[in-house]
mmCIF file as Biopython writes it, N, C-alpha, C and O atoms, coordinates in Angstrom:
data_model
#
loop_
_atom_site.group_PDB
_atom_site.id
_atom_site.type_symbol
_atom_site.label_atom_id
_atom_site.label_alt_id
_atom_site.label_comp_id
_atom_site.label_asym_id
_atom_site.label_entity_id
_atom_site.label_seq_id
_atom_site.pdbx_PDB_ins_code
_atom_site.Cartn_x
_atom_site.Cartn_y
_atom_site.Cartn_z
_atom_site.occupancy
_atom_site.B_iso_or_equiv
_atom_site.auth_seq_id
_atom_site.auth_asym_id
_atom_site.pdbx_PDB_model_num
ATOM 1   N N  . MET A ? 1  ? 0.692   -1.206 0.191   1.0 0.0 1  A 1 
ATOM 2   C CA . MET A ? 1  ? -0.117  -0.316 -0.172  1.0 0.0 1  A 1 
ATOM 3   C C  . MET A ? 1  ? 0.883   1.325  0.123   1.0 0.0 1  A 1 
ATOM 4   O O  . MET A ? 1  ? 1.570   1.480  1.133   1.0 0.0 1  A 1 
ATOM 5   N N  . SER A ? 2  ? 0.769   2.214  -0.801  1.0 0.0 2  A 1 
ATOM 6   C CA . SER A ? 2  ? 1.280   3.351  -0.843  1.0 0.0 2  A 1 
ATOM 7   C C  . SER A ? 2  ? 0.135   4.737  -0.737  1.0 0.0 2  A 1 
ATOM 8   O O  . SER A ? 2  ? -1.094  4.757  -0.795  1.0 0.0 2  A 1 
ATOM 9   N N  . PHE A ? 3  ? 1.016   5.690  -0.582  1.0 0.0 3  A 1 
ATOM 10  C CA . PHE A ? 3  ? 0.193   6.742  -0.709  1.0 0.0 3  A 1 
ATOM 11  C C  . PHE A ? 3  ? 1.021   7.970  -0.649  1.0 0.0 3  A 1 
ATOM 12  O O  . PHE A ? 3  ? 2.208   7.817  -0.361  1.0 0.0 3  A 1 
ATOM 13  N N  . ILE A ? 4  ? 0.479   9.423  -0.927  1.0 0.0 4  A 1 
ATOM 14  C CA . ILE A ? 4  ? 1.399   10.435 -0.934  1.0 0.0 4  A 1 
ATOM 15  C C  . ILE A ? 4  ? 1.125   11.286 0.276   1.0 0.0 4  A 1 
ATOM 16  O O  . ILE A ? 4  ? 0.045   11.314 0.866   1.0 0.0 4  A 1 
ATOM 17  N N  . ILE A ? 5  ? 2.298   12.042 0.623   1.0 0.0 5  A 1 
ATOM 18  C CA . ILE A ? 5  ? 2.318   12.781 1.513   1.0 0.0 5  A 1 
ATOM 19  C C  . ILE A ? 5  ? 2.698   14.119 1.444   1.0 0.0 5  A 1 
ATOM 20  O O  . ILE A ? 5  ? 2.406   14.994 2.259   1.0 0.0 5  A 1 
ATOM 21  N N  . GLY A ? 6  ? 3.635   14.285 0.017   1.0 0.0 6  A 1 
ATOM 22  C CA . GLY A ? 6  ? 4.037   15.689 -0.561  1.0 0.0 6  A 1 
ATOM 23  C C  . GLY A ? 6  ? 4.732   15.439 -2.046  1.0 0.0 6  A 1 
ATOM 24  O O  . GLY A ? 6  ? 4.381   14.663 -2.935  1.0 0.0 6  A 1 
ATOM 25  N N  . LYS A ? 7  ? 5.706   16.255 -2.006  1.0 0.0 7  A 1 
ATOM 26  C CA . LYS A ? 7  ? 6.046   15.979 -3.373  1.0 0.0 7  A 1 
ATOM 27  C C  . LYS A ? 7  ? 7.618   16.505 -3.267  1.0 0.0 7  A 1 
ATOM 28  O O  . LYS A ? 7  ? 7.891   17.312 -2.378  1.0 0.0 7  A 1 
ATOM 29  N N  . ILE A ? 8  ? 8.493   16.114 -4.039  1.0 0.0 8  A 1 
ATOM 30  C CA . ILE A ? 8  ? 9.818   16.766 -3.897  1.0 0.0 8  A 1 
ATOM 31  C C  . ILE A ? 8  ? 10.382  16.359 -5.149  1.0 0.0 8  A 1 
ATOM 32  O O  . ILE A ? 8  ? 10.120  15.327 -5.767  1.0 0.0 8  A 1 
ATOM 33  N N  . THR A ? 9  ? 11.586  17.731 -5.625  1.0 0.0 9  A 1 
ATOM 34  C CA . THR A ? 9  ? 11.807  17.556 -6.943  1.0 0.0 9  A 1 
ATOM 35  C C  . THR A ? 9  ? 13.072  17.602 -6.968  1.0 0.0 9  A 1 
ATOM 36  O O  . THR A ? 9  ? 13.680  18.352 -6.205  1.0 0.0 9  A 1 
ATOM 37  N N  . ARG A ? 10 ? 13.809  16.663 -8.014  1.0 0.0 10 A 1 
ATOM 38  C CA . ARG A ? 10 ? 15.107  16.464 -7.959  1.0 0.0 10 A 1 
ATOM 39  C C  . ARG A ? 10 ? 16.113  17.975 -8.142  1.0 0.0 10 A 1 
ATOM 40  O O  . ARG A ? 10 ? 15.834  18.705 -9.093  1.0 0.0 10 A 1 
ATOM 41  N N  . LYS A ? 11 ? 17.056  18.307 -7.368  1.0 0.0 11 A 1 
ATOM 42  C CA . LYS A ? 11 ? 18.039  19.221 -8.030  1.0 0.0 11 A 1 
ATOM 43  C C  . LYS A ? 11 ? 19.406  18.940 -8.465  1.0 0.0 11 A 1 
ATOM 44  O O  . LYS A ? 11 ? 19.750  17.900 -7.903  1.0 0.0 11 A 1 
ATOM 45  N N  . VAL A ? 12 ? 20.286  19.362 -9.163  1.0 0.0 12 A 1 
ATOM 46  C CA . VAL A ? 12 ? 21.454  19.480 -9.354  1.0 0.0 12 A 1 
ATOM 47  C C  . VAL A ? 12 ? 22.181  20.765 -8.891  1.0 0.0 12 A 1 
ATOM 48  O O  . VAL A ? 12 ? 21.859  21.903 -9.229  1.0 0.0 12 A 1 
ATOM 49  N N  . SER A ? 13 ? 23.189  20.438 -8.085  1.0 0.0 13 A 1 
ATOM 50  C CA . SER A ? 13 ? 23.722  22.279 -7.615  1.0 0.0 13 A 1 
ATOM 51  C C  . SER A ? 13 ? 24.971  22.105 -8.696  1.0 0.0 13 A 1 
ATOM 52  O O  . SER A ? 13 ? 24.972  21.311 -9.637  1.0 0.0 13 A 1 
ATOM 53  N N  . LYS A ? 14 ? 26.006  23.004 -8.357  1.0 0.0 14 A 1 
ATOM 54  C CA . LYS A ? 14 ? 26.646  23.960 -9.324  1.0 0.0 14 A 1 
ATOM 55  C C  . LYS A ? 14 ? 28.087  22.693 -9.441  1.0 0.0 14 A 1 
ATOM 56  O O  . LYS A ? 14 ? 28.599  22.260 -10.473 1.0 0.0 14 A 1 
ATOM 57  N N  . GLN A ? 15 ? 28.376  22.416 -8.255  1.0 0.0 15 A 1 
ATOM 58  C CA . GLN A ? 15 ? 29.282  21.065 -7.822  1.0 0.0 15 A 1 
ATOM 59  C C  . GLN A ? 15 ? 28.749  19.954 -8.411  1.0 0.0 15 A 1 
ATOM 60  O O  . GLN A ? 15 ? 29.324  18.907 -8.112  1.0 0.0 15 A 1 
ATOM 61  N N  . HIS A ? 16 ? 27.465  19.835 -9.449  1.0 0.0 16 A 1 
ATOM 62  C CA . HIS A ? 16 ? 27.095  18.248 -9.638  1.0 0.0 16 A 1 
ATOM 63  C C  . HIS A ? 16 ? 26.927  17.631 -8.403  1.0 0.0 16 A 1 
ATOM 64  O O  . HIS A ? 16 ? 27.503  16.546 -8.341  1.0 0.0 16 A 1 
ATOM 65  N N  . ASN A ? 17 ? 26.317  17.970 -7.384  1.0 0.0 17 A 1 
ATOM 66  C CA . ASN A ? 17 ? 25.570  17.302 -6.414  1.0 0.0 17 A 1 
ATOM 67  C C  . ASN A ? 17 ? 24.431  17.403 -6.250  1.0 0.0 17 A 1 
ATOM 68  O O  . ASN A ? 17 ? 23.901  18.509 -6.142  1.0 0.0 17 A 1 
ATOM 69  N N  . GLU A ? 18 ? 23.747  16.245 -6.187  1.0 0.0 18 A 1 
ATOM 70  C CA . GLU A ? 18 ? 22.331  15.655 -6.283  1.0 0.0 18 A 1 
ATOM 71  C C  . GLU A ? 18 ? 21.414  15.985 -5.041  1.0 0.0 18 A 1 
ATOM 72  O O  . GLU A ? 18 ? 21.690  15.340 -4.030  1.0 0.0 18 A 1 
ATOM 73  N N  . TYR A ? 19 ? 20.553  16.726 -4.965  1.0 0.0 19 A 1 
ATOM 74  C CA . TYR A ? 19 ? 19.871  17.060 -4.038  1.0 0.0 19 A 1 
ATOM 75  C C  . TYR A ? 19 ? 18.440  17.367 -4.289  1.0 0.0 19 A 1 
ATOM 76  O O  . TYR A ? 19 ? 18.124  17.439 -5.477  1.0 0.0 19 A 1 
ATOM 77  N N  . PHE A ? 20 ? 17.334  17.599 -3.231  1.0 0.0 20 A 1 
ATOM 78  C CA . PHE A ? 20 ? 15.756  17.352 -3.251  1.0 0.0 20 A 1 
ATOM 79  C C  . PHE A ? 20 ? 15.511  18.388 -2.124  1.0 0.0 20 A 1 
ATOM 80  O O  . PHE A ? 20 ? 16.063  18.720 -1.075  1.0 0.0 20 A 1 
ATOM 81  N N  . VAL A ? 21 ? 14.008  18.870 -3.116  1.0 0.0 21 A 1 
ATOM 82  C CA . VAL A ? 21 ? 13.709  19.851 -2.418  1.0 0.0 21 A 1 
ATOM 83  C C  . VAL A ? 21 ? 11.784  19.816 -2.256  1.0 0.0 21 A 1 
ATOM 84  O O  . VAL A ? 21 ? 11.125  18.910 -2.765  1.0 0.0 21 A 1 
ATOM 85  N N  . GLY A ? 22 ? 11.281  20.736 -1.627  1.0 0.0 22 A 1 
ATOM 86  C CA . GLY A ? 22 ? 10.188  20.151 -2.256  1.0 0.0 22 A 1 
ATOM 87  C C  . GLY A ? 22 ? 9.050   20.381 -0.297  1.0 0.0 22 A 1 
ATOM 88  O O  . GLY A ? 22 ? 9.346   20.998 0.726   1.0 0.0 22 A 1 
ATOM 89  N N  . LYS A ? 23 ? 8.088   19.714 -0.587  1.0 0.0 23 A 1 
ATOM 90  C CA . LYS A ? 23 ? 6.618   20.232 0.608   1.0 0.0 23 A 1 
ATOM 91  C C  . LYS A ? 23 ? 6.267   19.062 1.042   1.0 0.0 23 A 1 
ATOM 92  O O  . LYS A ? 23 ? 5.464   18.551 0.261   1.0 0.0 23 A 1 
ATOM 93  N N  . VAL A ? 24 ? 6.671   17.956 2.554   1.0 0.0 24 A 1 
ATOM 94  C CA . VAL A ? 24 ? 5.969   16.992 2.543   1.0 0.0 24 A 1 
ATOM 95  C C  . VAL A ? 24 ? 4.940   17.617 3.973   1.0 0.0 24 A 1 
ATOM 96  O O  . VAL A ? 24 ? 5.114   18.569 4.734   1.0 0.0 24 A 1 
ATOM 97  N N  . CYS A ? 25 ? 3.873   16.601 3.875   1.0 0.0 25 A 1 
ATOM 98  C CA . CYS A ? 25 ? 2.797   17.448 4.698   1.0 0.0 25 A 1 
ATOM 99  C C  . CYS A ? 25 ? 2.665   19.184 4.851   1.0 0.0 25 A 1 
ATOM 100 O O  . CYS A ? 25 ? 2.116   19.590 5.874   1.0 0.0 25 A 1 
ATOM 101 N N  . ASN A ? 26 ? 3.031   19.931 4.111   1.0 0.0 26 A 1 
ATOM 102 C CA . ASN A ? 26 ? 2.958   21.095 3.837   1.0 0.0 26 A 1 
ATOM 103 C C  . ASN A ? 26 ? 3.976   21.677 4.771   1.0 0.0 26 A 1 
ATOM 104 O O  . ASN A ? 26 ? 3.693   22.658 5.459   1.0 0.0 26 A 1 
ATOM 105 N N  . LEU A ? 27 ? 5.403   20.979 4.825   1.0 0.0 27 A 1 
ATOM 106 C CA . LEU A ? 27 ? 6.178   21.711 5.622   1.0 0.0 27 A 1 
ATOM 107 C C  . LEU A ? 27 ? 6.985   21.737 4.454   1.0 0.0 27 A 1 
ATOM 108 O O  . LEU A ? 27 ? 6.675   21.009 3.511   1.0 0.0 27 A 1 
ATOM 109 N N  . PRO A ? 28 ? 8.448   22.828 4.358   1.0 0.0 28 A 1 
ATOM 110 C CA . PRO A ? 28 ? 9.416   22.434 3.207   1.0 0.0 28 A 1 
ATOM 111 C C  . PRO A ? 28 ? 10.217  21.772 3.802   1.0 0.0 28 A 1 
ATOM 112 O O  . PRO A ? 28 ? 10.466  22.026 4.980   1.0 0.0 28 A 1 
ATOM 113 N N  . VAL A ? 29 ? 10.963  20.521 2.984   1.0 0.0 29 A 1 
ATOM 114 C CA . VAL A ? 29 ? 12.013  20.197 3.009   1.0 0.0 29 A 1 
ATOM 115 C C  . VAL A ? 29 ? 13.313  19.952 2.372   1.0 0.0 29 A 1 
ATOM 116 O O  . VAL A ? 29 ? 13.387  20.701 1.398   1.0 0.0 29 A 1 
ATOM 117 N N  . ARG A ? 30 ? 14.324  19.268 2.486   1.0 0.0 30 A 1 
ATOM 118 C CA . ARG A ? 30 ? 15.434  19.073 1.725   1.0 0.0 30 A 1 
ATOM 119 C C  . ARG A ? 30 ? 15.839  17.501 2.206   1.0 0.0 30 A 1 
ATOM 120 O O  . ARG A ? 30 ? 15.544  16.861 3.216   1.0 0.0 30 A 1 
ATOM 121 N N  . GLY A ? 31 ? 16.708  17.155 0.930   1.0 0.0 31 A 1 
ATOM 122 C CA . GLY A ? 31 ? 16.774  15.993 0.729   1.0 0.0 31 A 1 
ATOM 123 C C  . GLY A ? 31 ? 17.703  15.459 0.271   1.0 0.0 31 A 1 
ATOM 124 O O  . GLY A ? 31 ? 18.220  16.058 -0.671  1.0 0.0 31 A 1 
ATOM 125 N N  . SER A ? 32 ? 18.325  14.160 0.687   1.0 0.0 32 A 1 
ATOM 126 C CA . SER A ? 32 ? 19.486  13.702 -0.273  1.0 0.0 32 A 1 
ATOM 127 C C  . SER A ? 32 ? 19.722  12.298 -0.212  1.0 0.0 32 A 1 
ATOM 128 O O  . SER A ? 32 ? 18.824  11.832 0.489   1.0 0.0 32 A 1 
ATOM 129 N N  . TRP A ? 33 ? 20.442  11.446 -0.577  1.0 0.0 33 A 1 
ATOM 130 C CA . TRP A ? 33 ? 20.644  9.989  -1.048  1.0 0.0 33 A 1 
ATOM 131 C C  . TRP A ? 33 ? 21.745  9.889  0.556   1.0 0.0 33 A 1 
ATOM 132 O O  . TRP A ? 33 ? 22.405  10.821 1.015   1.0 0.0 33 A 1 
ATOM 133 N N  . ALA A ? 34 ? 21.646  8.548  1.094   1.0 0.0 34 A 1 
ATOM 134 C CA . ALA A ? 34 ? 22.162  8.293  2.077   1.0 0.0 34 A 1 
ATOM 135 C C  . ALA A ? 34 ? 22.576  6.887  1.688   1.0 0.0 34 A 1 
ATOM 136 O O  . ALA A ? 34 ? 21.989  5.992  1.080   1.0 0.0 34 A 1 
ATOM 137 N N  . LYS A ? 35 ? 23.742  6.982  2.220   1.0 0.0 35 A 1 
ATOM 138 C CA . LYS A ? 35 ? 25.411  5.426  1.496   1.0 0.0 35 A 1 
ATOM 139 C C  . LYS A ? 35 ? 24.910  4.646  2.745   1.0 0.0 35 A 1 
ATOM 140 O O  . LYS A ? 35 ? 25.581  3.618  2.842   1.0 0.0 35 A 1 
ATOM 141 N N  . LYS A ? 36 ? 23.752  4.767  3.987   1.0 0.0 36 A 1 
ATOM 142 C CA . LYS A ? 36 ? 23.863  3.877  4.456   1.0 0.0 36 A 1 
ATOM 143 C C  . LYS A ? 36 ? 23.009  2.557  4.218   1.0 0.0 36 A 1 
ATOM 144 O O  . LYS A ? 36 ? 23.243  1.649  5.015   1.0 0.0 36 A 1 
ATOM 145 N N  . GLY A ? 37 ? 22.014  2.309  3.201   1.0 0.0 37 A 1 
ATOM 146 C CA . GLY A ? 37 ? 21.268  1.402  2.853   1.0 0.0 37 A 1 
ATOM 147 C C  . GLY A ? 37 ? 21.147  1.604  1.237   1.0 0.0 37 A 1 
ATOM 148 O O  . GLY A ? 37 ? 21.560  2.591  0.628   1.0 0.0 37 A 1 
ATOM 149 N N  . GLN A ? 38 ? 20.559  0.573  0.721   1.0 0.0 38 A 1 
ATOM 150 C CA . GLN A ? 38 ? 20.069  0.544  -0.559  1.0 0.0 38 A 1 
ATOM 151 C C  . GLN A ? 38 ? 18.874  1.599  -0.640  1.0 0.0 38 A 1 
ATOM 152 O O  . GLN A ? 38 ? 17.899  1.558  0.110   1.0 0.0 38 A 1 
ATOM 153 N N  . ASP A ? 39 ? 19.076  2.564  -1.660  1.0 0.0 39 A 1 
ATOM 154 C CA . ASP A ? 39 ? 18.068  3.341  -2.225  1.0 0.0 39 A 1 
ATOM 155 C C  . ASP A ? 39 ? 17.387  3.903  -1.125  1.0 0.0 39 A 1 
ATOM 156 O O  . ASP A ? 39 ? 16.211  4.252  -1.222  1.0 0.0 39 A 1 
ATOM 157 N N  . ASP A ? 40 ? 18.158  4.037  0.100   1.0 0.0 40 A 1 
ATOM 158 C CA . ASP A ? 40 ? 17.381  5.485  1.220   1.0 0.0 40 A 1 
ATOM 159 C C  . ASP A ? 40 ? 17.676  7.138  0.734   1.0 0.0 40 A 1 
ATOM 160 O O  . ASP A ? 40 ? 18.600  7.662  0.112   1.0 0.0 40 A 1 
ATOM 161 N N  . LEU A ? 41 ? 16.379  7.674  1.360   1.0 0.0 41 A 1 
ATOM 162 C CA . LEU A ? 41 ? 16.272  9.057  0.552   1.0 0.0 41 A 1 
ATOM 163 C C  . LEU A ? 41 ? 16.077  9.741  2.438   1.0 0.0 41 A 1 
ATOM 164 O O  . LEU A ? 41 ? 15.242  9.443  3.292   1.0 0.0 41 A 1 
ATOM 165 N N  . CYS A ? 42 ? 17.277  10.737 2.481   1.0 0.0 42 A 1 
ATOM 166 C CA . CYS A ? 42 ? 17.018  11.009 4.184   1.0 0.0 42 A 1 
ATOM 167 C C  . CYS A ? 42 ? 16.034  12.422 3.656   1.0 0.0 42 A 1 
ATOM 168 O O  . CYS A ? 42 ? 16.051  12.740 2.467   1.0 0.0 42 A 1 
ATOM 169 N N  . ILE A ? 43 ? 15.370  13.045 4.463   1.0 0.0 43 A 1 
ATOM 170 C CA . ILE A ? 43 ? 14.425  13.889 4.100   1.0 0.0 43 A 1 
ATOM 171 C C  . ILE A ? 43 ? 14.657  14.704 5.419   1.0 0.0 43 A 1 
ATOM 172 O O  . ILE A ? 43 ? 14.714  14.082 6.480   1.0 0.0 43 A 1 
ATOM 173 N N  . PHE A ? 44 ? 14.795  16.083 5.404   1.0 0.0 44 A 1 
ATOM 174 C CA . PHE A ? 44 ? 15.205  17.056 6.632   1.0 0.0 44 A 1 
ATOM 175 C C  . PHE A ? 44 ? 14.274  17.953 6.493   1.0 0.0 44 A 1 
ATOM 176 O O  . PHE A ? 44 ? 13.912  18.247 5.354   1.0 0.0 44 A 1 
ATOM 177 N N  . LEU A ? 45 ? 13.571  18.703 7.857   1.0 0.0 45 A 1 
ATOM 178 C CA . LEU A ? 45 ? 13.294  20.200 7.040   1.0 0.0 45 A 1 
ATOM 179 C C  . LEU A ? 45 ? 14.430  21.297 7.253   1.0 0.0 45 A 1 
ATOM 180 O O  . LEU A ? 45 ? 15.445  21.563 7.896   1.0 0.0 45 A 1 
ATOM 181 N N  . ASP A ? 46 ? 13.452  21.804 6.151   1.0 0.0 46 A 1 
ATOM 182 C CA . ASP A ? 46 ? 14.531  23.233 5.717   1.0 0.0 46 A 1 
ATOM 183 C C  . ASP A ? 46 ? 14.473  24.298 7.087   1.0 0.0 46 A 1 
ATOM 184 O O  . ASP A ? 46 ? 13.841  25.353 7.072   1.0 0.0 46 A 1 
ATOM 185 N N  . SER A ? 47 ? 14.809  24.085 7.588   1.0 0.0 47 A 1 
ATOM 186 C CA . SER A ? 47 ? 14.434  25.200 8.817   1.0 0.0 47 A 1 
ATOM 187 C C  . SER A ? 47 ? 15.220  26.758 8.476   1.0 0.0 47 A 1 
ATOM 188 O O  . SER A ? 47 ? 15.385  27.561 9.395   1.0 0.0 47 A 1 
ATOM 189 N N  . GLU A ? 48 ? 15.562  26.991 7.402   1.0 0.0 48 A 1 
ATOM 190 C CA . GLU A ? 48 ? 16.034  27.970 7.042   1.0 0.0 48 A 1 
ATOM 191 C C  . GLU A ? 48 ? 14.723  28.844 6.073   1.0 0.0 48 A 1 
ATOM 192 O O  . GLU A ? 48 ? 14.467  30.046 6.132   1.0 0.0 48 A 1 
ATOM 193 N N  . LYS A ? 49 ? 14.122  27.910 5.306   1.0 0.0 49 A 1 
ATOM 194 C CA . LYS A ? 49 ? 12.605  28.037 4.866   1.0 0.0 49 A 1 
ATOM 195 C C  . LYS A ? 49 ? 12.120  28.812 5.818   1.0 0.0 49 A 1 
ATOM 196 O O  . LYS A ? 49 ? 12.177  30.038 5.915   1.0 0.0 49 A 1 
ATOM 197 N N  . ILE A ? 50 ? 11.435  27.695 6.813   1.0 0.0 50 A 1 
ATOM 198 C CA . ILE A ? 50 ? 11.058  27.713 8.077   1.0 0.0 50 A 1 
ATOM 199 C C  . ILE A ? 50 ? 10.547  28.928 8.715   1.0 0.0 50 A 1 
ATOM 200 O O  . ILE A ? 50 ? 9.462   29.456 8.960   1.0 0.0 50 A 1 
ATOM 201 N N  . ASN A ? 51 ? 12.187  29.209 8.928   1.0 0.0 51 A 1 
ATOM 202 C CA . ASN A ? 51 ? 12.492  30.656 9.764   1.0 0.0 51 A 1 
ATOM 203 C C  . ASN A ? 51 ? 12.187  31.960 8.651   1.0 0.0 51 A 1 
ATOM 204 O O  . ASN A ? 51 ? 11.657  32.900 9.242   1.0 0.0 51 A 1 
ATOM 205 N N  . PHE A ? 52 ? 12.351  32.153 7.542   1.0 0.0 52 A 1 
ATOM 206 C CA . PHE A ? 52 ? 11.610  32.751 6.644   1.0 0.0 52 A 1 
ATOM 207 C C  . PHE A ? 52 ? 10.376  33.116 6.645   1.0 0.0 52 A 1 
ATOM 208 O O  . PHE A ? 52 ? 9.959   34.167 7.131   1.0 0.0 52 A 1 
ATOM 209 N N  . LEU A ? 53 ? 9.573   32.077 5.977   1.0 0.0 53 A 1 
ATOM 210 C CA . LEU A ? 53 ? 8.524   32.096 6.516   1.0 0.0 53 A 1 
ATOM 211 C C  . LEU A ? 53 ? 7.697   32.638 7.806   1.0 0.0 53 A 1 
ATOM 212 O O  . LEU A ? 53 ? 6.798   33.479 7.844   1.0 0.0 53 A 1 
ATOM 213 N N  . SER A ? 54 ? 8.203   31.996 8.694   1.0 0.0 54 A 1 
ATOM 214 C CA . SER A ? 54 ? 8.122   32.600 10.001  1.0 0.0 54 A 1 
ATOM 215 C C  . SER A ? 54 ? 8.370   34.165 10.260  1.0 0.0 54 A 1 
ATOM 216 O O  . SER A ? 54 ? 7.477   34.769 10.854  1.0 0.0 54 A 1 
ATOM 217 N N  . GLU A ? 55 ? 9.189   34.665 9.975   1.0 0.0 55 A 1 
ATOM 218 C CA . GLU A ? 55 ? 9.955   36.529 9.925   1.0 0.0 55 A 1 
ATOM 219 C C  . GLU A ? 55 ? 8.673   36.670 9.285   1.0 0.0 55 A 1 
ATOM 220 O O  . GLU A ? 55 ? 7.773   36.941 10.080  1.0 0.0 55 A 1 
ATOM 221 N N  . GLN A ? 56 ? 8.160   36.514 7.492   1.0 0.0 56 A 1 
ATOM 222 C CA . GLN A ? 56 ? 7.513   36.875 7.539   1.0 0.0 56 A 1 
ATOM 223 C C  . GLN A ? 56 ? 5.981   37.000 7.814   1.0 0.0 56 A 1 
ATOM 224 O O  . GLN A ? 56 ? 5.158   37.887 7.586   1.0 0.0 56 A 1 
ATOM 225 N N  . ASN A ? 57 ? 5.928   35.930 8.316   1.0 0.0 57 A 1 
ATOM 226 C CA . ASN A ? 57 ? 4.244   36.040 8.939   1.0 0.0 57 A 1 
ATOM 227 C C  . ASN A ? 57 ? 4.063   36.955 9.689   1.0 0.0 57 A 1 
ATOM 228 O O  . ASN A ? 57 ? 3.050   37.654 9.701   1.0 0.0 57 A 1 
ATOM 229 N N  . LYS A ? 58 ? 5.637   37.142 10.874  1.0 0.0 58 A 1 
ATOM 230 C CA . LYS A ? 58 ? 5.516   38.326 11.984  1.0 0.0 58 A 1 
ATOM 231 C C  . LYS A ? 58 ? 5.147   39.693 11.815  1.0 0.0 58 A 1 
ATOM 232 O O  . LYS A ? 58 ? 4.533   40.484 12.531  1.0 0.0 58 A 1 
ATOM 233 N N  . VAL A ? 59 ? 5.899   39.808 10.205  1.0 0.0 59 A 1 
ATOM 234 C CA . VAL A ? 59 ? 5.747   40.849 10.028  1.0 0.0 59 A 1 
ATOM 235 C C  . VAL A ? 59 ? 4.286   41.384 8.817   1.0 0.0 59 A 1 
ATOM 236 O O  . VAL A ? 59 ? 3.960   42.527 8.494   1.0 0.0 59 A 1 
ATOM 237 N N  . ASN A ? 60 ? 3.792   40.301 8.474   1.0 0.0 60 A 1 
ATOM 238 C CA . ASN A ? 60 ? 2.488   40.436 8.125   1.0 0.0 60 A 1 
ATOM 239 C C  . ASN A ? 60 ? 1.360   40.698 9.188   1.0 0.0 60 A 1 
ATOM 240 O O  . ASN A ? 60 ? 0.540   41.580 8.933   1.0 0.0 60 A 1 
ATOM 241 N N  . ARG A ? 61 ? 1.265   39.993 10.360  1.0 0.0 61 A 1 
ATOM 242 C CA . ARG A ? 61 ? 0.578   40.152 11.890  1.0 0.0 61 A 1 
ATOM 243 C C  . ARG A ? 61 ? 0.594   41.581 12.303  1.0 0.0 61 A 1 
ATOM 244 O O  . ARG A ? 61 ? -0.413  42.258 12.510  1.0 0.0 61 A 1 
ATOM 245 N N  . GLN A ? 62 ? 1.713   41.941 12.395  1.0 0.0 62 A 1 
ATOM 246 C CA . GLN A ? 62 ? 1.767   43.328 12.924  1.0 0.0 62 A 1 
ATOM 247 C C  . GLN A ? 62 ? 1.160   44.236 12.724  1.0 0.0 62 A 1 
ATOM 248 O O  . GLN A ? 62 ? 0.909   44.792 13.794  1.0 0.0 62 A 1 
ATOM 249 N N  . PRO A ? 63 ? 0.605   44.921 11.607  1.0 0.0 63 A 1 
ATOM 250 C CA . PRO A ? 63 ? -0.325  45.809 11.192  1.0 0.0 63 A 1 
ATOM 251 C C  . PRO A ? 63 ? -1.515  45.466 11.443  1.0 0.0 63 A 1 
ATOM 252 O O  . PRO A ? 63 ? -2.431  46.272 11.609  1.0 0.0 63 A 1 
ATOM 253 N N  . ALA A ? 64 ? -1.651  43.937 11.510  1.0 0.0 64 A 1 
ATOM 254 C CA . ALA A ? 64 ? -3.897  43.633 11.603  1.0 0.0 64 A 1 
ATOM 255 C C  . ALA A ? 64 ? -3.650  43.929 13.015  1.0 0.0 64 A 1 
ATOM 256 O O  . ALA A ? 64 ? -4.587  44.501 13.573  1.0 0.0 64 A 1 
ATOM 257 N N  . ALA A ? 65 ? -2.610  43.677 13.733  1.0 0.0 65 A 1 
ATOM 258 C CA . ALA A ? 65 ? -2.542  43.940 15.780  1.0 0.0 65 A 1 
ATOM 259 C C  . ALA A ? 65 ? -2.565  45.093 15.806  1.0 0.0 65 A 1 
ATOM 260 O O  . ALA A ? 65 ? -3.190  45.370 16.830  1.0 0.0 65 A 1 
ATOM 261 N N  . GLN A ? 66 ? -2.153  46.354 15.116  1.0 0.0 66 A 1 
ATOM 262 C CA . GLN A ? 66 ? -2.240  47.503 15.503  1.0 0.0 66 A 1 
ATOM 263 C C  . GLN A ? 66 ? -3.456  48.311 14.909  1.0 0.0 66 A 1 
ATOM 264 O O  . GLN A ? 66 ? -3.577  49.489 15.246  1.0 0.0 66 A 1 
ATOM 265 N N  . GLU A ? 67 ? -4.284  47.792 14.119  1.0 0.0 67 A 1 
ATOM 266 C CA . GLU A ? 67 ? -5.530  47.836 14.073  1.0 0.0 67 A 1 
ATOM 267 C C  . GLU A ? 67 ? -5.913  47.847 14.874  1.0 0.0 67 A 1 
ATOM 268 O O  . GLU A ? 67 ? -6.125  48.922 15.434  1.0 0.0 67 A 1 
ATOM 269 N N  . ALA A ? 68 ? -6.216  46.763 15.391  1.0 0.0 68 A 1 
ATOM 270 C CA . ALA A ? 68 ? -7.274  45.556 16.505  1.0 0.0 68 A 1 
ATOM 271 C C  . ALA A ? 68 ? -7.037  46.891 17.848  1.0 0.0 68 A 1 
ATOM 272 O O  . ALA A ? 68 ? -7.943  47.085 18.658  1.0 0.0 68 A 1 
ATOM 273 N N  . ASN A ? 69 ? -6.022  47.520 17.888  1.0 0.0 69 A 1 
ATOM 274 C CA . ASN A ? 69 ? -5.677  48.169 18.653  1.0 0.0 69 A 1 
ATOM 275 C C  . ASN A ? 69 ? -6.623  49.593 18.922  1.0 0.0 69 A 1 
ATOM 276 O O  . ASN A ? 69 ? -7.288  49.975 19.884  1.0 0.0 69 A 1 
ATOM 277 N N  . LYS A ? 70 ? -6.352  50.125 17.674  1.0 0.0 70 A 1 
ATOM 278 C CA . LYS A ? 70 ? -6.432  51.196 17.240  1.0 0.0 70 A 1 
ATOM 279 C C  . LYS A ? 70 ? -8.052  51.092 17.201  1.0 0.0 70 A 1 
ATOM 280 O O  . LYS A ? 70 ? -8.508  52.190 16.879  1.0 0.0 70 A 1 
ATOM 281 N N  . GLN A ? 71 ? -9.148  50.051 17.441  1.0 0.0 71 A 1 
ATOM 282 C CA . GLN A ? 71 ? -10.432 50.269 17.309  1.0 0.0 71 A 1 
ATOM 283 C C  . GLN A ? 71 ? -11.292 49.961 18.323  1.0 0.0 71 A 1 
ATOM 284 O O  . GLN A ? 71 ? -12.493 50.221 18.396  1.0 0.0 71 A 1 
ATOM 285 N N  . GLN A ? 72 ? -10.375 49.210 19.342  1.0 0.0 72 A 1 
ATOM 286 C CA . GLN A ? 72 ? -10.602 48.707 20.404  1.0 0.0 72 A 1 
ATOM 287 C C  . GLN A ? 72 ? -10.403 50.635 21.442  1.0 0.0 72 A 1 
ATOM 288 O O  . GLN A ? 72 ? -10.552 50.697 22.663  1.0 0.0 72 A 1 
#
């Protein structure tokens, strides 16, 4: 049985290193091949992108919070 929990895309860096980027369960992730087992794909949370989205969300919330304070 298989099911889809996200989508990743294969990328190649300028140094010809293969890596993967995408979203799993709506979280930004990066992936790479592992040498430990046969066909293992390791997926990591992309903390840089998560932090960027978090900072961007804080900036977007501040004007809304200020408007709510003015209305009170």
